[in-house]
C-alpha positions in Angstrom: 16.0 52.9 63.8 18.5 52.0 66.6 21.3 53.9 64.8 19.1 57.0 64.3 18.2 57.1 68.0 21.9 56.7 68.9 22.8 59.6 66.5 20.1 61.9 67.9 21.2 61.0 71.5 24.8 61.9 70.6 23.8 65.2 69.1 21.7 66.0 72.1 24.7 65.3 74.4 26.9 67.5 72.3 24.5 70.4 72.5 24.3 69.9 76.3 28.1 70.6 76.5 28.7 71.6 80.1 25.8 69.6 81.4 27.4 66.4 80.1 30.7 67.4 81.8 29.0 67.9 85.1 27.4 64.5 85.0 30.7 62.7 84.5 31.9 61.5 87.9 35.4 60.1 88.1 36.0 57.3 90.6 36.9 58.6 94.0 40.4 58.2 95.2 40.9 56.4 98.5 44.3 57.3 100.0 46.5 54.2 100.4 48.3 53.6 103.7 50.7 50.9 102.1 54.2 52.3 102.1 57.3 51.2 100.2 60.8 52.5 100.3 62.8 52.8 97.1 66.4 54.1 97.1 65.9 55.9 100.4 62.6 57.6 99.3 59.3 56.6 100.9 56.3 56.2 98.7 52.7 55.2 99.1 51.5 52.4 96.8 48.3 53.3 95.0 46.3 50.8 92.8 44.6 52.7 89.9 40.9 52.1 89.6 38.8 52.6 86.4 38.0 56.3 85.6 40.6 57.7 88.0 42.7 60.6 86.7 46.2 62.0 87.3 44.6 65.2 88.5 42.3 63.4 91.0 45.1 61.2 92.3 47.5 64.1 92.8 44.9 66.2 94.7 43.9 63.3 96.9 47.5 62.6 97.9 48.6 66.3 98.1 51.3 66.0 95.5 51.8 67.7 92.1 51.3 65.9 88.8 54.9 66.5 87.9 55.9 64.5 91.1 53.8 61.6 90.0 55.5 61.6 86.6 58.9 61.7 88.2 58.1 58.8 90.6 56.7 56.7 87.7 58.9 57.2 84.7 56.7 55.2 82.3 53.5 57.0 83.2 53.7 59.6 80.4 54.1 56.9 77.8 51.5 54.4 79.1 49.0 56.7 80.8 46.9 55.5 83.7 46.1 51.8 83.4 43.5 50.0 85.4 45.0 48.0 88.3 48.5 49.5 87.7 50.5 50.4 90.8 51.5 54.1 91.2 54.3 55.2 93.5 53.1 58.3 95.4 55.9 60.5 97.0 55.2 60.4 100.8 55.6 63.4 103.0 54.3 63.7 106.6 51.1 65.8 106.7 51.1 66.1 102.9 47.8 64.2 102.3 44.9 66.4 101.2 41.4 66.2 102.6 40.2 62.6 102.8 38.1 61.1 100.1 34.3 60.9 100.5 33.0 58.0 102.5 35.1 58.5 105.6 38.1 56.4 104.6 39.3 56.6 108.2 36.6 54.0 108.9 37.0 51.9 105.8 38.9 51.5 102.6 37.5 50.2 99.3 38.5 46.9 97.6 37.4 46.0 94.0 36.8 42.3 93.6 38.9 40.6 91.0 37.8 37.5 89.0 40.1 35.2 90.9 39.2 36.3 94.4 36.6 34.9 96.9 35.6 36.4 100.2 38.1 34.2 102.1 41.0 35.6 99.9 39.9 39.1 100.7 39.5 38.4 104.4 43.1 37.0 104.6 44.5 40.0 102.6 43.1 42.5 105.2 43.5 40.3 108.3 39.8 40.3 108.9 37.2 37.5 109.4 34.7 36.8 106.7 31.9 37.7 109.1 33.4 41.2 109.7 33.4 41.9 105.9 29.9 40.5 105.4 28.5 42.4 108.4 30.2 45.7 107.3 28.8 45.4 103.8 25.4 44.0 104.7 26.1 40.9 102.7 23.6 38.0 102.9 25.7 35.6 100.9 29.4 34.7 100.6 29.1 35.0 96.8 30.9 38.0 95.2 30.8 39.4 91.7 33.8 40.5 89.6 34.4 44.3 90.0 32.1 44.4 93.0 33.3 47.2 95.4 33.6 46.1 99.0 34.1 48.4 102.0 36.9 47.1 104.2 36.7 48.2 107.8 40.0 49.7 109.1 40.8 48.6 112.6 41.3 51.5 115.0 44.9 50.7 115.8 45.8 50.5 112.1 44.0 53.7 111.3 45.6 55.7 114.1 49.1 54.4 113.9 51.4 56.3 111.5 54.8 54.7 111.9 57.5 57.3 111.6 60.2 57.1 108.9 63.4 57.0 110.8 66.8 57.5 109.1 69.1 55.5 111.4 72.3 53.7 110.3 72.4 50.1 111.5 75.4 49.0 113.4 76.2 46.1 111.1 74.8 45.8 107.5 72.9 42.5 106.9 75.4 40.0 105.3 73.0 39.1 102.5 73.0 42.7 101.3 76.7 43.1 101.0 77.0 42.1 97.4 73.6 43.1 96.1 73.2 46.8 97.1 74.4 49.6 94.9 77.1 51.9 96.5 75.4 54.8 98.3 76.9 57.7 100.4 74.7 56.7 103.4 73.7 53.2 104.2 69.9 52.8 104.3 68.2 51.6 107.5 66.6 48.2 107.6 63.5 48.5 109.9 62.5 45.3 111.6 59.4 43.9 109.7 57.4 43.5 112.8 57.9 47.1 113.8 57.1 48.9 110.5 54.6 48.7 107.7 57.2 50.1 105.2 58.5 47.8 102.6 62.1 48.8 102.1 63.4 48.6 98.5 66.9 49.0 97.3 67.5 49.0 93.6 70.7 47.5 92.4 73.0 47.6 89.3 73.8 43.9 89.3 71.5 40.8 88.9 72.6 37.2 89.1 70.4 34.4 87.9 70.5 30.7 86.9 69.1 29.4 83.6 68.2 25.6 83.7 67.4 23.9 80.4 67.7 20.4 79.0 70.0 21.0 76.0 70.8 17.5 75.0 71.7 17.5 71.3 69.4 15.3 69.1 66.4 15.5 71.5 63.1 16.6 70.2 63.1 19.7 72.4 66.7 20.7 71.7 65.9 23.3 69.1 63.1 24.8 71.2 65.3 25.2 74.2 68.2 26.6 72.2 65.8 29.2 70.7 64.6 30.1 74.2 68.3 30.3 75.4 69.1 32.6 72.4 66.3 34.9 73.5 67.6 35.0 77.0 71.0 36.0 75.8 69.5 38.9 73.8 67.7 40.1 76.9 71.0 40.0 78.9 72.7 42.0 76.1 70.0 44.7 76.1 69.9 45.0 79.9 73.6 45.4 80.1 73.5 48.0 77.4 71.3 50.0 79.8 73.8 49.8 82.6 72.7 46.8 84.6 75.4 44.1 85.1 74.1 40.5 84.7 75.8 37.4 85.9 74.2 34.4 84.1 74.8 30.8 85.1 73.6 28.3 82.5 73.0 24.6 83.5 72.3 21.8 81.1 69.7 19.6 82.9 70.8 16.7 80.7 73.9 16.6 82.9 71.9 16.3 86.1 70.4 18.6 88.7 72.6 21.7 89.2 74.3 22.2 92.6 71.7 23.4 95.0 74.1 25.9 96.7 74.7 27.6 93.3 71.0 27.9 92.6 70.0 29.3 96.0 72.7 32.1 95.7 70.9 33.4 92.5 68.4 36.2 92.6 66.1 33.7 90.7 66.1 30.5 88.8 64.6 30.5 85.3 63.5 27.1 84.1 63.3 24.2 83.5 60.6 24.1 80.9 58.5 21.0 81.8 56.4 20.4 84.9 58.3 17.3 85.8 61.7 19.0 85.7 60.4 22.0 87.5 59.2 19.9 90.3 62.6 18.3 90.7 64.2 21.7 91.1 61.5 22.9 93.5 62.0 19.9 95.7 65.7 20.5 95.9 65.7 24.2 96.6 62.9 23.9 99.1 61.6 27.5 98.8 65.1 29.1 99.2 64.9 30.9 95.9 62.2 31.9 93.4 61.8 29.4 90.6 60.2 30.7 87.4 58.3 28.4 85.1 58.9 29.9 81.6 57.0 27.8 79.1 54.6 25.1 80.4 51.1 26.5 80.8 50.0 23.5 82.8 52.8 23.9 85.4 50.7 26.3 87.4 49.4 23.3 89.5 52.9 23.1 91.1 52.1 26.1 93.2 49.8 24.1 95.4 52.7 22.2 96.9 55.7 24.5 96.7 56.7 28.0 97.8 58.4 30.8 95.9 57.0 29.5 92.6 56.3 31.9 89.7 54.2 30.9 86.6 55.3 33.1 83.7 53.0 31.7 80.9 49.4 32.6 81.4 47.2 29.6 81.8 44.5 28.6 79.3 41.7 29.3 81.9 42.8 33.0 81.7 42.0 32.9 77.9 38.4 31.8 78.6 38.0 34.4 81.4 39.1 37.1 78.9 36.9 35.8 76.1 33.9 36.0 78.4 34.9 39.5 79.4 35.4 40.5 75.8 31.9 39.3 74.8 30.5 41.3 77.8 32.3 44.4 76.6 31.1 44.1 73.0 27.5 43.1 73.7 24.7 45.4 72.5 21.0 45.2 73.4 20.0 43.5 70.1 22.9 41.0 70.1 22.7 37.3 71.0 25.3 35.0 72.5 25.5 31.4 71.4 27.9 29.0 73.1 28.9 26.1 70.7 30.3 23.0 72.4 31.1 19.5 71.0 29.5 16.4 72.3 31.9 14.0 74.1 34.4 14.1 76.9 37.1 15.9 74.8 35.3 19.2 75.1 34.1 19.0 78.7 37.0 21.0 80.2 36.8 23.9 77.8 33.0 24.0 78.1 33.0 24.1 81.9 35.7 26.8 81.9 33.9 29.2 79.5 30.5 28.6 81.1 31.9 29.4 84.5 33.5 32.6 83.1 30.2 33.7 81.4 28.2 32.9 84.6 30.5 35.2 86.6 29.6 38.0 84.2 25.9 37.1 84.3 25.7 36.7 80.5 22.6 35.2 79.0 23.3 32.7 76.2 22.0 29.8 74.2 23.9 26.5 74.0 24.4 24.5 70.8 25.9 21.1 71.6 26.4 18.7 68.8 28.7 16.1 67.3 30.4 16.4 63.9 28.1 13.7 62.4 25.2 16.0 63.1 26.9 18.9 61.3 24.7 18.9 58.1 21.5 19.7 60.1 23.1 22.5 62.3 22.2 25.5 60.0 18.5 25.0 60.7 19.2 24.9 64.5 21.3 28.0 64.3 18.5 29.8 62.4 16.3 29.2 65.5 18.9 30.6 67.9 20.2 33.6 65.9 18.9 37.1 65.4 18.9 39.3 62.3 18.5 42.5 64.4 22.0 42.5 65.8 25.3 40.6 66.0 25.3 36.9 66.8 28.3 36.4 69.1 29.4 32.8 68.6 31.7 31.5 71.4 33.3 28.1 70.5 34.5 26.1 73.5 36.5 23.4 71.7 40.1 22.8 70.8 39.3 20.1 68.2 40.5 20.9 64.7 37.8 18.8 63.0 35.0 20.2 65.1 36.2 23.8 64.6 36.3 23.2 60.9 32.7 22.1 60.9 31.7 25.1 63.0 33.4 27.5 60.6 31.6 25.8 57.7 28.2 26.2 59.3 28.9 29.8 60.2 29.8 30.5 56.6 26.4 29.1 55.5 24.6 31.4 58.1 26.6 34.4 56.9 25.4 33.7 53.4 21.8 33.8 54.6 22.3 37.4 55.9 23.1 36.8 59.6 25.7 39.0 61.1 28.1 37.2 63.4 31.4 37.5 65.3 33.3 34.4 66.4 35.2 34.0 69.7 37.6 31.0 70.2 40.6 29.8 72.1 44.1 30.6 70.7 44.8 27.0 69.6 42.7 27.6 66.5 45.7 29.5 65.0 47.6 26.2 64.7 44.9 24.4 62.7 46.2 23.7 59.2 43.1 22.4 57.6 41.1 25.6 58.1 41.6 28.4 55.6 42.7 31.6 57.2 40.2 33.6 55.1 37.3 31.8 56.9 38.6 33.3 60.2 38.6 36.7 58.7 35.1 36.3 57.3 33.9 35.3 60.8 35.8 38.2 62.4 37.5 35.7 64.7 38.4 37.1 68.2 41.1 35.3 70.0 42.4 35.7 73.6 45.9 34.3 73.7 48.9 34.1 75.9 51.4 34.8 73.1 51.4 37.0 70.0 54.1 39.1 68.3 53.0 42.1 66.3 55.5 42.1 63.4 54.3 45.6 62.4 55.7 47.2 65.6 59.1 48.8 65.6 60.3 46.9 68.7 59.5 43.5 67.2 61.2 44.5 63.9 64.3 45.6 65.8 64.4 42.3 67.6 64.0 40.3 64.4 66.8 42.2 62.7 69.2 41.8 65.6 68.3 38.1 66.1 69.0 37.4 62.4 72.3 39.1 62.6 73.4 37.2 65.7 72.1 33.7 65.0 71.7 33.6 61.2 68.1 32.4 61.5 64.5 33.6 62.2 63.4 33.9 65.8 60.7 31.4 66.8 58.0 32.0 69.4 60.3 30.4 71.9 63.1 33.0 71.2 60.5 35.7 71.8 59.4 34.1 75.1 63.0 33.7 76.3 63.6 37.4 75.6 60.4 38.7 77.2 60.6 36.5 80.3 64.3 37.1 81.1 64.0 40.8 80.4 61.0 41.2 82.7 62.5 39.4 85.7 66.0 40.9 85.3 64.5 44.4 85.3 62.3 43.7 88.2 65.2 42.3 90.2 67.3 45.4 89.4 64.6 47.9 90.1 63.3 46.5 93.4 66.2 44.5 94.7 65.4 41.7 97.1 61.8 42.9 97.3 61.1 42.2 93.6 58.9 39.1 94.2 56.5 41.3 96.2 56.3 43.9 93.4 54.8 41.7 90.7 51.1 42.0 91.3 48.7 44.2 89.5 51.2 46.2 87.4 50.9 45.2 83.7 53.9 45.2 81.5 53.9 44.5 77.8 56.6 42.5 76.1 57.3 41.8 72.4 55.4 38.5 72.5 53.7 38.2 75.9 52.3 40.5 78.7 52.8 40.2 82.4 50.1 40.8 85.0 50.5 38.7 88.2 48.2 37.6 91.0 49.6 36.2 94.2 48.1 33.3 96.2 48.0 32.9 100.0 51.3 31.0 99.9 53.1 33.8 98.1 53.3 32.1 94.7 52.6 34.3 91.7 50.8 33.5 88.4 50.7 35.5 85.2 47.1 36.3 84.2 47.8 38.5 81.2 46.4 37.7 77.7 46.5 39.4 74.4 43.5 40.1 72.2 43.7 39.4 68.4 41.0 40.2 65.8 40.9 38.8 62.3 39.5 41.7 60.5 37.2 41.5 57.4 39.9 43.3 55.3 42.2 40.3 56.0 44.4 42.1 58.4 45.1 41.0 62.0 44.8 43.5 64.8 46.5 43.2 68.2 44.4 45.1 70.8 
């Protein structure tokens, strides 16, 4: 009956035609006042919101669609992506009529999952009370994707700093070796006198790679794989015209010279939290240090500056799983959260329950120990529905417990219950669970890493890696390639301003994606995850 109603509704909408088109309302475009300067050209930095269009953005800013494509070379290939940053060519008096809602008085901010009201107040240099009063908020609690009106202070709204093309008397010494040759030297406005972020791209990048490469150690092969991936990234970047100067330091020989590290555009490595902290202590915030592999190293950002966490933390996987369930949920579906009794599962359980609460999802909880497993099908029958899908979220990283859950779900599937299983990425490493069981349960995984071997780019990488190193690339080789390629390109494109250009612009690698958030101290953390579905036809899909 539900499908019949859906079909009739769809046919009715088709017949309506123009009426349906009139009812669709794209998200209004609020004109950004944030300026950046790239290679002498001034741009406005626009964050794309859901349902915004190229047409709507071009009209709001008074530029042509072709100008948008020229300023953002990857736009034709990727299309508009939510939270991506678009560079809008800036010309005085070029902005079209203001968007609805009197943006001279306020701008709009969409709340992200990791933000609270204090974060937002700091971002806009306002007090919490000002934001609450302006939005009529009775509580400090915010919801993900909630749209806040941010009052624009009168001085900030009226001031339009002019873009002056003046040649400084003496170029800044730190720019002498890093700027590309240009017919006219670009001005360097004093930060306190201008809101424009000046960006100079460059054709040379210098960075340091710090790895423990002691032969015979348990991590030697892993680190050499990572190093091999970095070398391939350097090779590809240089083939595209960017010169790369790579300094490699074996941590087994001791901490590298601090002067050498601080002269680099960035430091990649080491791989463990302990070794990373030793480097961070020595460089004392003078250079950006990138954590390339350890997901737990994110905690270092609390005590150090200019720290960048490249691997996405496990909490981001649970956040995405909850979001995925929310997106898939239909009216007749039920959500069941399965947790294991005992301290081992507490952390995972708390993380997923918090993420589901943020999205106001209603769910039942099944908490049991493996010794109770034989009686679980009867309990599941009380919790499940036969009218829709049962969305089973397993908050455990125990192989034995996961095996018992999969067994019980197989029993329920045999009784005619429809179900979809959601679980953390660690389940892929479990050797005692048959892969076919994951496909039967239509397992959905949010993971930090996954290479799609059916893609042309991955196939090319594998062929080249085999030819160069006479072996198969491991996940660490992929990670070395993706991480080095991303940060070398960022450094080349945005020059010394690259650390400020990480946030909110998603970029897909061969093995991992990059989408950064920045904390109050200026440290950046990758939040991107990939979604994998184990299909019923025994194929695996990367979304």
